C-alpha positions as CSV (number, residue, x, y, z in Angstrom):
1,M,67.2,-38.4,-235.3
2,P,71.0,-38.7,-234.4
3,S,72.3,-41.1,-231.7
4,N,74.7,-38.8,-230.5
5,L,76.0,-35.3,-230.3
6,P,78.7,-35.5,-233.1
7,E,76.2,-37.2,-235.5
8,L,74.4,-33.9,-234.8
9,F,76.8,-31.9,-235.6
10,Q,77.3,-33.6,-238.9
11,Q,73.9,-33.4,-239.9
12,S,73.7,-29.9,-238.6
13,A,76.8,-29.4,-241.4
14,E,75.3,-31.1,-244.3
15,K,71.9,-29.5,-244.2
16,F,72.7,-26.1,-243.5
17,G,76.4,-25.9,-245.1
18,N,77.2,-22.5,-245.8
19,R,74.8,-20.6,-243.4
20,P,76.6,-18.9,-240.5
21,A,76.6,-21.1,-237.5
22,F,78.5,-18.9,-235.1
23,V,79.5,-15.5,-234.9
24,S,82.1,-14.0,-233.3
25,K,84.2,-10.7,-233.3
26,D,87.3,-10.4,-234.7
27,E,90.1,-7.9,-233.3
28,S,88.7,-4.9,-234.9
29,K,85.2,-6.0,-233.0
30,S,83.6,-6.5,-236.3
31,F,81.3,-9.8,-236.2
32,K,83.0,-12.4,-238.4
33,P,81.0,-15.5,-239.2
34,T,82.0,-19.4,-238.8
35,T,79.5,-21.8,-241.2
36,F,78.0,-24.9,-239.9
37,K,80.3,-26.6,-242.6
38,E,83.5,-24.9,-241.6
39,L,82.6,-25.6,-237.6
40,Y,82.2,-29.1,-238.6
41,E,85.7,-29.1,-240.2
42,H,87.2,-27.6,-237.5
43,G,85.9,-30.3,-234.8
44,L,86.9,-33.3,-237.3
45,N,90.3,-31.7,-237.3
46,L,90.7,-31.0,-234.0
47,A,89.3,-34.3,-233.1
48,E,91.7,-36.1,-235.3
49,A,94.7,-34.4,-233.8
50,L,93.5,-35.1,-230.2
51,V,93.2,-39.3,-230.9
52,D,96.5,-38.7,-232.5
53,L,98.0,-37.0,-229.7
54,G,96.5,-40.0,-227.4
55,V,93.0,-38.9,-226.1
56,Q,91.0,-42.1,-225.7
57,A,87.4,-42.7,-225.9
58,R,85.4,-41.8,-222.8
59,E,88.3,-40.1,-221.5
60,N,87.7,-36.7,-219.5
61,V,89.2,-33.9,-221.0
62,A,88.8,-30.5,-219.2
63,L,87.9,-27.0,-221.3
64,L,88.5,-23.9,-218.8
65,A,87.4,-21.1,-221.0
66,D,84.5,-18.6,-221.3
67,N,82.6,-17.8,-224.3
68,R,84.1,-17.6,-227.9
69,L,84.3,-19.4,-231.1
70,E,87.4,-21.7,-230.0
71,W,85.1,-23.0,-226.8
72,I,82.4,-24.4,-229.5
73,I,85.5,-25.5,-231.9
74,A,86.7,-27.4,-228.7
75,D,83.6,-28.9,-227.5
76,Y,83.2,-30.2,-231.3
77,G,86.7,-31.8,-231.3
78,I,86.5,-33.4,-227.8
79,L,83.2,-34.9,-228.2
80,I,83.7,-35.8,-232.2
81,A,87.0,-38.0,-230.4
82,G,84.5,-39.9,-228.2
83,A,85.4,-38.2,-224.8
84,C,83.7,-36.4,-222.6
85,D,84.4,-32.4,-221.7
86,V,84.8,-30.8,-218.0
87,P,83.8,-27.4,-218.8
88,R,84.4,-24.5,-216.0
89,G,85.2,-20.7,-216.7
90,T,88.1,-18.5,-215.9
91,D,86.8,-17.5,-212.9
92,I,87.3,-20.8,-211.4
93,T,89.0,-20.6,-208.1
94,D,92.4,-22.2,-207.1
95,S,90.7,-24.7,-204.9
96,E,87.8,-25.7,-207.7
97,I,90.7,-26.0,-210.2
98,V,92.7,-28.4,-208.2
99,Y,89.9,-30.3,-206.8
100,I,87.8,-30.7,-210.3
101,L,90.9,-31.9,-212.1
102,N,92.0,-34.2,-209.4
103,H,88.7,-35.5,-209.5
104,C,87.8,-35.8,-213.0
105,E,91.5,-37.1,-213.8
106,A,92.0,-35.0,-216.6
107,K,95.1,-35.9,-218.6
108,V,94.5,-33.4,-221.2
109,I,93.5,-29.7,-220.5
110,F,92.5,-26.7,-222.7
111,V,93.1,-23.2,-221.4
112,E,91.6,-20.0,-222.7
113,N,94.6,-17.7,-222.5
114,D,97.8,-17.1,-221.0
115,K,95.9,-15.5,-218.1
116,M,94.0,-18.9,-217.3
117,L,97.4,-20.4,-218.2
118,E,99.2,-18.6,-215.5
119,K,96.4,-20.0,-213.2
120,F,96.8,-23.3,-213.9
121,Q,100.5,-23.2,-213.6
122,K,100.4,-21.8,-210.1
123,N,98.5,-25.1,-209.1
124,R,100.8,-27.1,-211.4
125,S,102.2,-29.0,-208.5
126,Q,98.8,-30.4,-207.1
127,F,97.7,-31.9,-210.3
128,E,97.7,-35.7,-210.0
129,H,97.1,-36.4,-213.7
130,A,97.3,-33.0,-215.9
131,K,99.7,-33.9,-218.7
132,T,99.1,-31.9,-221.6
133,I,98.1,-28.4,-221.8
134,I,96.5,-26.7,-224.7
135,V,96.0,-23.3,-225.1
136,M,93.1,-21.9,-227.1
137,D,94.2,-17.8,-227.8
138,K,96.0,-17.4,-231.1
139,K,97.7,-14.8,-229.4
140,S,99.4,-16.6,-226.9
141,T,102.7,-16.2,-226.4
142,A,103.5,-19.1,-223.9
143,T,105.8,-21.7,-224.4
144,G,106.0,-25.5,-223.6
145,V,102.5,-26.2,-224.2
146,L,100.6,-27.0,-227.3
147,K,98.3,-24.5,-229.7
148,L,95.0,-25.2,-230.4
149,H,95.6,-23.6,-233.8
150,D,98.7,-25.8,-234.3
151,L,96.5,-28.7,-233.5
152,L,94.0,-27.7,-236.0
153,E,96.5,-27.6,-238.6
154,K,98.1,-31.2,-237.4
155,G,94.6,-32.4,-237.8
156,K,93.9,-31.1,-241.2
157,D,97.3,-32.5,-242.6
158,L,96.5,-36.1,-240.8
159,R,93.0,-35.9,-242.6
160,A,94.4,-34.9,-246.0
161,K,97.0,-38.2,-246.0
162,G,93.7,-40.1,-245.3
163,G,93.4,-40.3,-241.4
164,R,89.8,-41.2,-240.4
165,K,90.1,-42.2,-236.7
166,A,87.6,-39.0,-235.7
167,E,85.0,-40.5,-238.0
168,E,85.6,-44.0,-236.3
169,R,85.5,-42.6,-232.8
170,T,81.8,-41.0,-233.5
171,K,80.6,-44.3,-234.9
172,G,81.3,-46.0,-231.4
173,I,79.7,-43.6,-229.3
174,K,76.4,-44.9,-227.3
175,P,73.6,-42.8,-226.3
176,D,74.4,-43.4,-222.6
177,D,78.0,-42.2,-223.0
178,L,79.0,-39.1,-220.8
179,F,79.1,-36.1,-223.4
180,T,79.8,-33.7,-220.3
181,I,80.7,-33.4,-216.7
182,I,79.6,-30.3,-215.0
183,Y,80.7,-29.5,-211.7
184,T,78.3,-27.4,-209.3
185,S,78.7,-26.6,-205.9
186,G,78.5,-29.3,-203.2
187,T,76.8,-28.3,-199.5
188,T,80.1,-29.6,-198.1
189,G,81.6,-27.0,-200.5
190,M,83.2,-29.6,-202.2
191,P,81.7,-29.4,-206.1
192,K,79.6,-32.4,-207.3
193,G,80.2,-33.6,-211.2
194,V,76.8,-33.9,-212.7
195,M,77.4,-36.8,-215.4
196,L,75.2,-35.7,-218.5
197,M,75.0,-38.3,-221.3
198,H,74.6,-37.7,-225.2
199,S,70.7,-38.9,-224.7
200,N,70.3,-36.5,-222.2
201,M,70.8,-33.3,-224.8
202,L,69.9,-35.1,-227.7
203,H,66.3,-35.0,-226.1
204,Q,66.6,-31.4,-225.3
205,T,67.8,-30.4,-228.6
206,T,64.8,-32.6,-230.5
207,E,61.9,-32.1,-227.7
208,I,62.4,-28.4,-226.5
209,L,62.8,-27.2,-230.0
210,K,59.4,-28.1,-230.7
211,M,57.9,-26.3,-227.8
212,I,60.1,-23.1,-228.1
213,V,59.9,-23.2,-231.9
214,I,63.5,-22.1,-232.7
215,K,63.5,-21.5,-236.6
216,Q,66.2,-21.8,-239.2
217,E,66.4,-17.7,-240.1
218,E,66.8,-17.1,-235.9
219,R,69.8,-14.8,-234.7
220,M,70.7,-15.8,-231.4
221,L,73.0,-13.7,-228.9
222,S,75.1,-15.9,-226.4
223,I,75.9,-14.2,-223.2
224,L,75.6,-16.6,-220.4
225,P,78.7,-18.8,-219.3
226,V,78.9,-20.9,-222.1
227,W,80.0,-24.2,-219.6
228,H,76.6,-23.5,-217.6
229,V,74.3,-25.9,-218.9
230,F,71.4,-23.5,-219.6
231,E,73.5,-21.4,-222.3
232,R,75.0,-24.7,-223.5
233,V,71.7,-26.1,-224.6
234,F,71.0,-23.0,-226.4
235,E,74.1,-23.4,-228.3
236,Y,72.8,-27.0,-229.2
237,L,69.3,-25.9,-230.0
238,A,71.0,-23.2,-232.8
239,I,73.0,-26.0,-234.5
240,A,69.8,-28.1,-234.5
241,A,67.9,-25.6,-235.9
242,G,70.3,-24.1,-238.1
243,C,70.5,-20.7,-237.0
244,S,73.0,-18.2,-236.1
245,T,74.7,-17.5,-232.3
246,Y,76.5,-14.6,-231.9
247,Y,79.0,-14.0,-229.2
248,T,78.7,-11.2,-226.9
249,N,79.5,-10.1,-223.2
250,V,78.3,-7.8,-220.7
251,R,80.3,-5.0,-221.8
252,D,79.3,-5.1,-225.1
253,L,76.0,-6.2,-224.9
254,R,74.3,-2.6,-226.2
255,D,76.3,-2.2,-228.7
256,D,76.2,-6.0,-230.1
257,M,72.5,-6.0,-230.1
258,K,72.4,-3.1,-232.3
259,K,74.4,-5.0,-234.7
260,A,73.4,-8.5,-234.2
261,K,69.8,-7.7,-233.9
262,P,68.9,-10.7,-231.8
263,T,65.6,-12.5,-232.4
264,F,66.0,-15.2,-229.7
265,M,68.3,-15.2,-226.5
266,A,68.6,-17.3,-223.4
267,S,69.1,-15.1,-220.4
268,A,69.3,-15.1,-216.7
269,P,66.8,-13.1,-214.8
270,R,69.3,-10.2,-213.8
271,L,70.0,-9.1,-217.2
272,W,66.1,-8.4,-217.7
273,E,66.2,-6.8,-214.0
274,S,69.3,-4.6,-215.2
275,I,67.5,-3.7,-218.6
276,Y,64.4,-2.8,-217.0
277,T,65.8,-0.7,-214.1
278,G,68.0,1.2,-217.0
279,I,64.9,1.7,-218.8
280,Y,62.9,3.4,-215.8
281,T,66.0,5.2,-214.4
282,R,66.4,7.1,-217.8
283,I,62.9,7.7,-218.3
284,S,62.3,9.1,-214.5
285,D,65.8,11.6,-214.8
286,P,64.5,15.1,-216.3
287,R,68.0,15.6,-217.5
288,Q,67.5,12.5,-219.8
289,T,64.0,12.4,-220.6
290,P,61.9,15.8,-220.9
291,A,58.5,15.6,-219.1
292,I,56.5,15.2,-222.2
293,R,58.2,12.0,-223.0
294,R,57.7,10.5,-219.6
295,G,54.4,11.2,-220.0
296,L,53.7,9.5,-223.2
297,F,55.7,6.7,-222.0
298,R,53.4,6.5,-218.9
299,L,50.4,6.6,-221.1
300,A,51.7,4.1,-223.7
301,Y,52.4,1.8,-221.0
302,F,49.3,2.0,-219.2
303,F,47.4,1.1,-222.5
304,S,50.0,-1.6,-223.4
305,K,49.2,-3.1,-220.1
306,H,45.7,-3.4,-219.9
307,F,45.3,-4.5,-223.5
308,H,47.6,-7.5,-222.8
309,A,46.0,-8.5,-219.8
310,A,42.4,-8.4,-221.4
311,L,44.2,-10.2,-224.5
312,R,45.9,-12.9,-222.0
313,F,42.8,-13.6,-220.2
314,L,40.5,-14.0,-223.6
315,K,43.3,-16.4,-224.6
316,G,43.3,-18.5,-221.6
317,N,46.7,-17.5,-220.7
318,E,46.1,-15.9,-217.2
319,V,47.6,-18.0,-214.4
320,D,44.7,-19.6,-212.1
321,Y,46.0,-20.8,-208.6
322,T,42.7,-21.6,-207.1
323,G,40.1,-22.6,-209.8
324,R,38.3,-19.8,-210.7
325,N,34.6,-20.0,-210.8
326,P,32.7,-20.4,-214.4
327,F,30.8,-17.2,-213.7
328,V,33.4,-15.0,-212.6
329,S,35.6,-16.4,-215.7
330,L,32.4,-15.7,-217.9
331,F,32.3,-12.1,-216.3
332,R,35.8,-11.4,-216.6
333,G,35.8,-12.5,-220.1
334,I,33.2,-10.3,-221.2
335,L,35.2,-7.1,-219.3
336,S,38.5,-7.8,-221.0
337,L,36.6,-7.8,-224.6
338,I,35.6,-4.6,-223.7
339,V,38.8,-3.7,-222.6
340,L,40.4,-5.1,-225.4
341,I,38.1,-2.8,-227.9
342,L,38.5,0.1,-226.1
343,T,42.6,-0.2,-226.0
344,A,43.6,-1.7,-229.0
345,P,43.6,1.6,-230.9
346,F,45.4,3.5,-228.5
347,N,47.7,0.8,-227.9
348,A,48.7,0.2,-231.5
349,L,49.3,4.2,-231.9
350,L,51.5,4.6,-229.0
351,D,53.4,1.5,-229.6
352,I,54.7,2.9,-232.5
353,L,55.3,6.2,-231.0
354,V,56.9,5.2,-227.9
355,L,57.0,1.2,-227.2
356,S,58.9,0.2,-230.3
357,K,61.6,2.8,-229.5
358,I,62.2,1.2,-226.4
359,R,62.5,-2.3,-228.1
360,E,65.2,-0.9,-230.8
361,A,67.4,-1.2,-227.8
362,T,67.5,-4.8,-227.9
363,G,68.3,-4.2,-231.7
364,G,64.7,-3.9,-232.9
365,E,63.7,-7.7,-233.7
366,L,63.9,-9.7,-230.4
367,K,60.7,-11.4,-230.5
368,A,61.7,-13.9,-227.4
369,S,64.1,-14.6,-224.5
370,V,64.0,-17.6,-222.5
371,S,64.7,-16.7,-218.8
372,G,66.2,-19.4,-216.6
373,G,68.6,-20.1,-213.8
374,G,66.3,-18.6,-211.4
375,A,62.9,-17.1,-210.7
376,L,62.0,-13.8,-212.8
377,Q,60.9,-11.0,-210.8
378,K,56.9,-10.4,-211.6
379,H,56.8,-6.6,-212.2
380,V,59.8,-7.5,-214.8
381,D,58.1,-10.1,-216.1
382,S,55.2,-8.2,-216.7
383,F,56.5,-5.1,-218.2
384,F,58.7,-6.8,-221.1
385,N,55.7,-9.4,-222.1
386,D,53.7,-6.1,-222.0
387,I,55.9,-4.2,-224.5
388,G,56.0,-6.6,-226.9
389,I,59.0,-8.9,-225.9
390,N,57.6,-12.1,-224.9
391,V,59.7,-13.9,-221.7
392,L,59.6,-17.5,-222.3
393,E,60.3,-18.3,-218.7
394,G,61.9,-22.1,-217.9
395,Y,62.6,-24.0,-214.9
396,G,65.5,-27.0,-214.8
397,M,68.5,-27.6,-213.1
398,T,71.9,-28.6,-214.2
399,E,71.0,-32.4,-213.1
400,T,68.1,-32.5,-215.7
401,S,70.3,-31.0,-218.6
402,P,68.5,-28.3,-217.8
403,V,64.8,-27.9,-218.8
404,I,62.2,-29.4,-217.2
405,S,59.3,-27.2,-217.9
406,V,59.1,-24.1,-220.1
407,R,56.2,-21.6,-221.4
408,T,55.5,-21.8,-225.1
409,F,54.2,-19.1,-227.3
410,K,50.8,-20.8,-227.2
411,Q,50.9,-21.0,-223.3
412,L,52.6,-17.9,-222.4
413,I,51.1,-17.7,-218.7
414,Q,52.9,-15.6,-216.4
415,G,53.3,-16.8,-212.8
416,S,54.2,-20.2,-214.2
417,V,57.1,-21.9,-215.6
418,G,55.3,-23.5,-218.3
419,S,54.6,-27.1,-219.4
420,I,56.4,-29.8,-219.1
421,A,59.1,-31.0,-221.5
422,P,58.0,-34.1,-223.6
423,M,58.4,-37.5,-222.9
424,S,58.8,-36.2,-219.0
425,E,56.7,-36.4,-215.8
426,V,56.3,-34.3,-212.9
427,Q,55.0,-35.5,-209.6
428,I,54.3,-33.1,-206.6
429,R,54.8,-34.6,-203.0
430,D,54.4,-33.8,-199.7
431,D,57.1,-34.0,-196.7
432,H,56.3,-37.7,-196.3
433,G,56.9,-38.4,-199.9
434,K,53.1,-38.6,-200.7
435,V,52.2,-38.1,-204.3
436,L,49.9,-34.9,-204.1
437,T,49.9,-34.2,-208.0
438,H,51.3,-36.3,-211.0
439,M,51.1,-34.6,-214.1
440,D,52.4,-35.9,-217.6
441,A,53.9,-33.9,-220.8
442,N,50.5,-33.9,-222.4
443,Q,49.0,-31.9,-219.2
444,K,47.2,-35.2,-218.3
445,L,46.7,-35.3,-214.7
446,I,47.5,-38.7,-213.8
447,E,47.2,-38.5,-209.9
448,G,45.7,-36.4,-207.3
449,K,44.6,-32.5,-207.6
450,L,45.8,-29.2,-208.6
451,G,46.9,-26.3,-206.6
452,Q,48.8,-28.8,-204.4
453,R,52.1,-27.4,-203.1
454,G,55.0,-29.7,-202.3
455,V,58.5,-31.0,-203.5
456,I,59.0,-31.4,-207.2
457,H,59.8,-34.5,-208.6
458,V,60.9,-35.2,-212.2
459,R,61.3,-38.4,-214.3
460,G,62.4,-38.0,-217.9
461,P,65.3,-38.6,-220.4
462,Q,66.8,-35.7,-219.6
463,V,67.7,-36.9,-216.2
464,M,71.2,-37.0,-215.2
465,K,73.0,-40.6,-215.0
466,G,74.2,-39.5,-211.8
467,Y,77.1,-37.4,-209.5
468,Y,80.6,-38.5,-210.9
469,K,82.4,-41.1,-208.4
470,N,79.6,-40.1,-206.1
471,P,77.0,-43.1,-205.8
472,E,75.7,-42.3,-202.3
473,T,74.8,-38.5,-203.4
474,T,73.3,-40.1,-206.5
475,A,71.3,-42.3,-204.5
476,K,69.9,-39.6,-202.3
477,V,68.3,-37.4,-205.3
478,I,67.2,-40.0,-207.6
479,K,65.2,-43.1,-206.3
480,D,63.2,-45.7,-209.0
481,N,64.3,-43.0,-211.7
482,W,62.4,-40.4,-209.9
483,M,64.6,-36.8,-209.4
484,D,64.0,-35.0,-206.3
485,T,64.8,-31.8,-207.3
486,G,64.7,-29.8,-204.1
487,D,62.4,-27.8,-205.0
488,I,58.9,-26.5,-203.9
489,G,56.1,-25.8,-206.4
490,M,52.5,-26.8,-207.4
491,F,50.3,-27.2,-210.8
492,N,48.1,-24.4,-211.3
493,F,45.0,-24.8,-212.7
494,K,46.0,-23.9,-216.3
495,K,48.1,-27.4,-215.7
496,T,51.2,-25.6,-216.0
497,L,54.1,-25.7,-213.0
498,T,54.5,-22.8,-210.7
499,I,57.4,-22.5,-208.8
500,T,57.1,-21.3,-205.0
501,G,60.2,-22.0,-203.2
502,R,63.0,-24.2,-202.5
503,A,63.1,-27.2,-199.9
504,K,66.9,-27.8,-200.3
505,D,70.1,-25.3,-199.2
506,T,71.1,-24.3,-202.8
507,V,70.1,-20.2,-203.1
508,V,70.0,-19.3,-206.9
509,L,70.6,-15.6,-207.3
510,L,69.1,-13.5,-209.9
511,G,71.8,-14.0,-212.3
512,G,71.5,-17.5,-212.0
513,E,74.4,-18.2,-209.8
514,N,74.1,-21.3,-207.7
515,V,75.3,-20.4,-204.2
516,E,75.9,-23.3,-201.4
517,P,75.2,-21.5,-197.9
518,V,76.5,-24.0,-195.6
519,P,80.0,-22.9,-196.2
520,I,79.6,-19.5,-196.3
521,E,77.2,-20.1,-192.9
522,N,79.8,-22.2,-191.3
523,K,82.8,-19.3,-192.0
524,L,80.7,-16.7,-190.3
525,S,80.0,-18.7,-187.4
526,E,83.7,-19.0,-186.7
527,S,83.0,-15.4,-185.6
528,P,82.7,-15.2,-181.3
529,Y,80.1,-13.1,-181.9
530,I,77.7,-14.8,-184.3
531,F,76.0,-17.7,-182.4
532,Q,73.5,-18.8,-185.5
533,V,73.4,-17.5,-189.2
534,M,71.2,-18.3,-192.2
535,V,72.1,-17.5,-195.7
536,V,69.4,-15.7,-197.9
537,G,69.3,-14.3,-201.2
538,Q,67.1,-16.5,-203.4
539,D,66.2,-15.0,-206.8
540,Q,68.1,-11.3,-205.5
541,K,71.1,-9.8,-207.0
542,N,72.9,-10.5,-204.1
543,L,73.3,-12.6,-200.4
544,G,72.0,-11.6,-197.2
545,A,72.1,-13.1,-194.0
546,I,69.9,-13.5,-191.0
547,I,72.3,-13.5,-187.9
548,V,71.6,-14.4,-184.2
549,P,74.2,-12.5,-182.1
550,N,76.1,-14.2,-179.4
551,F,75.0,-11.9,-176.7
552,E,77.2,-12.9,-174.1
553,T,80.6,-12.1,-176.0
554,L,78.5,-8.9,-177.5
555,G,78.4,-7.9,-174.2
556,E,81.7,-7.9,-173.7
557,W,82.6,-6.0,-176.6
558,T,79.7,-3.5,-175.9
559,A,81.2,-2.9,-172.5
560,E,84.7,-2.5,-173.9
561,N,83.5,0.0,-176.3
562,G,81.3,2.4,-174.5
563,I,77.9,1.0,-175.1
564,T,75.6,1.0,-172.0
565,E,72.6,-0.4,-173.8
566,K,71.5,-3.9,-172.3
567,D,68.3,-4.3,-174.0
568,P,68.8,-7.4,-176.8
569,N,66.2,-5.7,-178.9
570,K,67.4,-2.4,-178.7
571,L,70.9,-3.6,-179.2
572,I,70.7,-5.1,-182.3
573,E,69.7,-1.9,-183.9
574,N,72.4,0.1,-182.3
575,P,74.3,1.6,-185.3
576,K,77.7,1.0,-183.5
577,V,76.8,-2.7,-183.4
578,I,75.4,-3.2,-186.7
579,D,78.6,-1.5,-188.2
580,F,80.8,-4.0,-186.2
581,Y,78.7,-6.9,-187.4
582,K,79.2,-5.5,-190.9
583,K,83.3,-5.4,-190.4
584,E,82.9,-9.0,-188.9
585,I,81.5,-10.4,-192.3
586,K,83.7,-8.6,-194.7
587,A,86.6,-10.2,-192.4
588,L,85.3,-13.8,-192.7
589,N,83.6,-13.7,-196.1
590,N,86.0,-12.2,-198.7
591,T,87.8,-13.5,-201.6
592,K,91.0,-14.0,-199.8
593,T,89.0,-16.8,-197.6
594,G,88.1,-18.3,-200.5
595,F,84.8,-16.7,-201.5
596,K,83.6,-15.2,-205.0
597,S,82.0,-12.1,-205.6
598,F,78.8,-13.3,-205.6
599,E,79.1,-15.7,-202.9
600,Q,79.8,-12.7,-200.3
601,V,76.9,-11.5,-197.8
602,T,76.2,-7.9,-198.0
603,P,73.0,-6.9,-196.4
604,F,72.1,-8.5,-193.4
605,F,69.8,-8.4,-190.3
606,L,70.2,-9.3,-186.7
607,I,67.2,-11.1,-184.5
608,T,67.3,-11.8,-180.7
609,K,65.3,-15.0,-180.9
610,Q,67.6,-18.4,-181.3
611,F,66.8,-20.7,-183.9
612,E,65.3,-24.0,-181.7
613,V,64.5,-27.5,-182.2
614,G,61.1,-28.2,-183.1
615,D,60.6,-24.6,-184.0
616,E,63.3,-23.7,-186.9
617,L,65.5,-26.7,-186.8
618,T,64.9,-30.3,-187.0
619,N,65.7,-32.5,-184.5
620,L,69.1,-33.2,-186.0
621,H,69.4,-29.2,-185.7
622,K,69.2,-28.6,-189.4
623,M,67.7,-25.4,-190.3
624,K,64.1,-25.4,-191.6
625,R,65.2,-23.0,-194.8
626,H,61.7,-22.8,-196.1
627,L,59.9,-21.9,-192.9
628,I,62.6,-19.5,-191.4
629,T,62.1,-17.4,-194.9
630,E,59.1,-17.3,-194.5
631,K,58.8,-16.5,-190.6
632,Y,60.8,-13.5,-191.6
633,K,59.8,-13.1,-195.1
634,A,58.8,-9.2,-194.2
635,K,62.4,-8.6,-192.8
636,I,63.9,-10.0,-195.8
637,T,61.7,-7.8,-198.2
638,A,62.3,-5.0,-196.4
639,L,66.0,-6.0,-196.2
640,Y,66.4,-6.1,-199.9
641,A,64.1,-2.8,-200.3
642,G,66.8,-0.7,-198.2
643,D,64.2,-0.4,-195.5
644,L,66.3,-2.1,-192.9
């Protein structure tokens, strides 16, 4: 086993040599492969040039770019040089770029292209440490900066003359050295730098690879942001397994699926929700799908759904939240066997005639996707598993590199996020810290009972070193090597983990975006017409809000605008009032006020009852988010269903 990531890169280059490692599109949009050997050589050459440039071991180097071949080359070069990269996408805001670059003290910054360089230069006067800028795009016309292509040539020349400083740096990398610092949003609006060690990622590339069985012949599709740890772990898994990774984007996804014919991919729930919606929209439209084909689809899905449900039960892969009675299980088993026998021939025929055509839209060879970054909606999860595309939903966070648990092919239990990663332990604790359930990676119940709901804590080799320059926050989330995830869950009676909610503030959207609600709530509270507000949107496409109006100032506005209604319950349903609050939200929560598109509230509803201490608020006047969410669950559901 390698002791650091550059050793993994070297071993893969030696083992897989001329096999395609990363496949990217050229100017004609044709896929062009880069082999494992070529990639490692590029990494060595870049590392040699970076060392010559003055990059020190364990120095932080910023990497501001999106998914492309040059990203992984830059990543290789930085790590082989013994440095630590600080990645972020090109959608980084001005405030984020200033804070992150100053906080991590990066002297060397890779930027993707001239557009990203322009964003960098706009804030140049505020950077305290930035000295050297490297543009990655070959087509860049920028002056006064270094070019990645030139550095690769320089490193190649240095190595041709006998330079071997890069290899020496690799030998000095220790397992607990940082390979990356990934900045995530903080509750105060300031990002937190998650410090991940070489040992963290090596645990993932070794142990998770065993769990989900990625083979050398797989073709992976890269679509999630490459700086995000979920996508990054899959790039490293592919390197460790010797399989190919194809770079794509949302715009080209449909065409690239047909070209690459992926067998495996990492995805956020939003992707599958989008594909699911597209399928049903097309099938439901008489202009696109004739009545006979619509009927065939419904028939095919009916048999497939019941066939797979019966098969899941007989394999022991149906989730059990309560501890099923053995007699009930026996009866269900007999019934499932009968259903399986009766539906099997129809399912096989209709799968060939109908469902296989749907799978062709993904290239026809996609056998599995690992979904993470947020909860997958149940109906979407069921649909894809039932039509023959396995969805291995996982659970994790940036602070755990990221995988804490994941479904496997052997134990693909819908309604759960799978088994715990090897060498890890998970505890479910109540609000007072009492252990309700303690499970290890071998599915051994160490303490407590199954079916108990509480806050998830994890201990294992994937847990981060801490938050960069932030020991106070680190100490709050990691105690005695146990990390408080802030998520609420339970171990079901299949001994797999089920996520039931969130105890911490962070909202994770359907696309995997992590949003801190406090800065948004603080901004909206600047309105004299908003007394209290709570942002919602967990596992939804966009953010929503629950708003308690300031009825005193609202009364003044209604009087000025000819609204005579005084009853608060009727006032909050008045179309003019609702439209007024819509405009208030837009005025405060927009791009100009520093919020990205996914950080902007769209649906909302008004309520008359204030949040009170002892009910919705703690003694410190902090919102009990999970309690408020549960209390207004029906309204939130209706809000996103478009019924409000």
